[in-house]
N, C-alpha and C positions, 0 to 999 in steps of 0.2 A: 610439578605442572608449571606450564610458561602461562606467563600474564602479560597482556598488552595494558597499558596504562592510557588516561585522559582521553577518552573516545566519546563522542556524540553517537547517541543510537536514538531509532525511531522505529518502535516495534508495531508492528502492524498485522493486521490477520494473514494480509494478501502482500506479498513480496512487492515492493517498489524500488526504483531506483533511485539514488540520492536528490537528483534533479526534480521529482516529483514530490517532496516532502513539502507539505502545506505550512502556512506560519501559525495554524490553530493547532497543528500536530503536537503532541507532548514530548519532549524531545528529552530524553535521559542523558546527564552528564555523567558520563561512568569515569571512575578513577582508577577502578583495577579490575579486569574480567578475565577468566581464562581463555586459553588460546591453544588453538588444536592443529596439526598441521594434517590434511586428509588429501587423499587422491583425487583426482579430477571427476571421476564417476560418481564416488560419493558426494563430491560437494555438488553436482548437479542433480542428485537425490534430492538434497537437503533443500534445495531451491524450488525444486519442480515437484516434489512429493510431500505428501501429510507422512511425517516419521514418527517413530515410536522408541526411544532409547530404551537401555535397559536399567534397571533399578541401582547396578553397580554404578553407572555411570551418574546417574542422577546423586549419588551419595558423594561421590568424586567432585563435582562442581556445586554442591550444596552450600547456600550463603558465600560461596567465594565470589560474587562480584559485588565489588563497594560501590556508592553512590557517591556522590558529592557531599551530599547531607549526612553523610556518614552510616546511612542506612545500606541495605542490603537488598538484591534482589535473587530469591532463592534457587532458581535452576536457569541460569543463562551461560551462553559461552560464545566465542567468535569461533569460526571455523573458515579455513583458507585452502586452496589448493596451490598456493605459489603464484597465482595470478588473479583469482578473485576470491572474495571474502564476503562473509555475511555473518550475524550473530542470530541465534535462536533462542528464543524462551520455552521452557516445557513447564508441563503442570505437573501433579503429584505422582501422576501415572506414566512419565515418560513421554507424553504425547506433545510434539509440537504446538504451540498455541498461537505463538506470534513470531514474524522473520524482521529482521531489519538490514539493509544494506549500510554500507560506511560511506563517508565522506572521501573524494579523492585522494587526498593526502595520506589519510589512514589506510587506504588500500594500497599506495605505493609503500608507506612504511612497512604493512605487515608482508608484503610481497618480498620484500627485503630481509626481513627477518626469518621468513620461513626458510633460507638457505642453511639457519643454523638450528633446527627442530627437525627433528626425525618424524615422517609420517606417523599417526596414529590410526590404529585401525577400530573405525569406532563402531560397538555393538548395536545396531539396530534394526529395526524392520520397517518396509515399508506398507503404510495401512491404506491409502490410497493417492491419487492423482490430485494433486493442489491446480485447480484451473486458474491459470494465470490470465489475467487481464489484458485482453487485445488492446484495450484504449487506456490513455493515461487517465490519471485520480481526476484531473482537472475535467479532462471531457466527461468523464461519468458523473462529475458535480455538477456540469452544466445539463447535462441531460436530465437528471433529477431534479433539477430546480425548473427546468422549462415543462416538465411533465405536471410537478406540483402546480405551477400557475396555472396551466392550460386545465387541468382537471378543476381548480377552485374556479374559473371562470365558468366552465361547461358547468357544474353543479349548482352553483350560484345565480346560472343563468343570467351573468354578465356579459349579454351577448355582443355588445357592442363594442367593449374590449376586445372580446374572441375575434370578431369580424375585422378591427383595426391589425390584430398582431398576425391574423391571417394573409391581410393584404399587404404588409410589409414583408412578411415571409414568401408567400407565393406569386406576389404581384396581379392578384384575382379576387373576385368574390364569388361565393358560390349563395345559393338560397336555401340550401339546406344547411343548419346549422350541426346536426348530427356528423354529415360527411365533413365538412371542415374539421370539425373536432377529430375525427378518425384518420384524416389526412395528417394532421399535426402529429398525433399522437405515432403513426406509422413511420413519419420523416424521422422520428428519432431514433427509430431499430439502425437506421443505416450510421454510416460515420458522419461526423459533423462537417460540414462547411462554412463559408464566411458566412452564411445567411443567417445560421443557426446561432453562431457567435454574436453577430448585429442583434438578433433578436433577445439575447440574453442581456445584453448591455441596454437595450431599449426598456428591458423589463427593471433593471436595476435603476436606469433613470427614473423611470415612473415612481420609484419608491421614494427618491432622494427628492423629489419634487411635490411630494405629500406634505 
């Protein structure tokens, strides 16, 4: 079995690129982890599908991933097609439960290492499509915070705050509170613009001034 050493991984339910890692994420410092060379089609499946590996593969990687603290992750491995890489974590049934991208330096190192590793045929089956987010984690986070704040203002009947936010956002006022609320919530179903970012910063500033 081949291994890769000293790598940072950020396991999430949804695959995200390293530049979307958040300061609040739990980053695992891995001292040693199994490494597999797979073909391009397999790697695309690992990224875009929810897959389940065989019990024999689970046994092969069981407790082979060593953390910096000398603890172990039960079922994890890194897979690469020589161009791109990702790490997967599986449950006891072989179902992929978490994915992690790799930092750029590790991507480059592993790609070079693949020249010396034969391609393995991974025993797996596709369970379903893994719906990838079209928006960044930061965008989704901002949308979620805005929705929570708007809902709180509306449900707590803080209409003066709601009107102020609406005025800053849409540059107009409506007499109908329900219509303002509806417009704001609907707007968050679209892609974020600088207006939404400004409202987000405005709400953050209001908390800082409390």
